[in-house]
C-alpha positions in Angstrom: -9.3 35.4 22.5 -7.0 33.9 25.4 -4.7 31.1 25.4 -7.3 28.2 26.3 -9.3 29.3 23.1 -6.1 28.0 21.0 -6.9 24.1 19.7 -3.7 22.0 19.7 -2.5 21.1 16.4 -2.9 17.8 15.2 -0.2 15.0 16.2 0.5 12.3 13.8 2.8 9.4 13.6 4.2 9.1 10.4 5.3 5.2 9.8 7.7 5.2 7.1 10.8 3.2 6.9 12.6 5.8 3.8 14.0 8.2 5.7 13.7 10.8 2.5 9.7 10.2 2.1 9.0 10.9 6.0 11.3 13.7 6.0 9.2 15.4 3.2 6.1 14.2 4.3 6.7 16.2 7.7 8.3 18.9 5.9 4.5 18.8 3.5 2.6 18.4 7.4 4.1 21.1 9.3 3.4 23.6 6.6 -0.2 23.2 7.4 0.7 23.4 11.7 0.8 19.5 11.9 3.0 18.2 14.1 4.4 14.8 12.7 6.5 12.6 15.1 8.6 9.5 12.7 9.1 5.8 13.0 11.0 3.4 10.7 9.6 0.3 11.9 6.6 -1.9 13.5 8.5 -1.8 16.4 9.5 1.6 17.2 5.4 2.4 15.9 4.2 -0.3 18.4 6.1 1.5 21.3 4.8 5.3 20.6 1.7 4.2 19.9 1.5 3.0 23.6 3.5 5.5 25.2 2.1 8.6 23.1 -1.4 10.1 22.1 -1.5 10.7 18.2 -4.6 12.3 16.4 -3.8 9.8 13.0 -1.7 7.2 12.1 0.1 7.4 8.7 1.1 3.8 7.8 3.7 2.7 4.6 3.2 -0.7 3.7 6.3 -2.3 4.2 8.6 -2.4 6.8 11.7 -4.4 7.4 10.2 -6.0 10.6 6.5 -6.8 9.1 4.0 -5.1 7.2 1.7 -2.3 7.5 -1.5 -4.3 7.3 -0.1 -6.4 10.2 0.6 -2.7 12.3 -2.9 -1.4 11.3 -4.4 -4.8 13.0 -1.9 -4.1 16.1 -3.1 -0.7 16.2 -7.0 -1.4 15.7 -6.3 -4.0 18.8 -6.4 -1.4 21.7 -7.6 1.8 19.9 -10.8 1.7 17.3 -10.8 4.9 17.2 -8.0 6.7 15.9 -8.1 7.2 12.2 -5.2 5.7 10.2 -4.0 6.4 7.0 -1.8 4.2 4.3 0.5 6.0 1.8 2.0 3.2 -0.5 3.8 2.4 -3.4 1.7 -0.8 -3.6 -1.3 0.6 -5.7 -2.9 -3.3 -6.3 -6.8 -3.3 -5.4 -6.2 -6.5 -3.1 -3.3 -4.7 -0.9 -5.9 -1.2 -0.8 -8.8 -3.4 0.0 -6.7 -5.4 2.9 -5.5 -2.0 4.2 -8.7 -1.0 4.5 -10.4 -3.9 5.4 -7.7 -3.7 8.7 -9.3 -0.8 10.0 -7.7 2.0 7.7 -9.6 5.1 6.5 -7.8 5.7 3.8 -5.5 4.1 1.0 -3.1 6.6 -0.9 -0.8 5.5 -3.5 3.0 6.8 -3.5 4.0 9.1 -5.0 0.3 10.5 -7.2 -1.8 10.8 -3.9 1.3 13.0 -2.3 -1.0 16.1 -3.2 -3.9 14.0 -0.9 -2.1 13.5 1.8 -2.6 16.8 3.6 -6.5 17.5 2.9 -6.9 13.9 3.9 -5.4 13.8 7.2 -7.2 17.7 8.0 -10.4 15.6 7.3 -10.1 13.4 9.4 -8.5 15.0 12.4 
């Protein structure tokens, strides 16, 4: 197998305002060969969305400068195809439905769905 046959590892943007959660997700996914770039605010995430290419977006639901639903809609306005997954502590059905209606492919609940992050991402990239 030559170098050209090797597939590039998936690259995801993790938008999470809690640094510890972001580091845990980065470590977990890094063990599976997934490259994780982190952003802590909606503004930072939107800048990265515009300037970098990602295979998937992993979003929390609340940020100091906006919501994950708003961010999801803004991403979808310019990118209809890249998968979006929410990983949020907000577990009520209306929030989950709002996330999916905004364009996400999956909505996982913190912390109980932690073990579902990797298989969910791998199934979408």
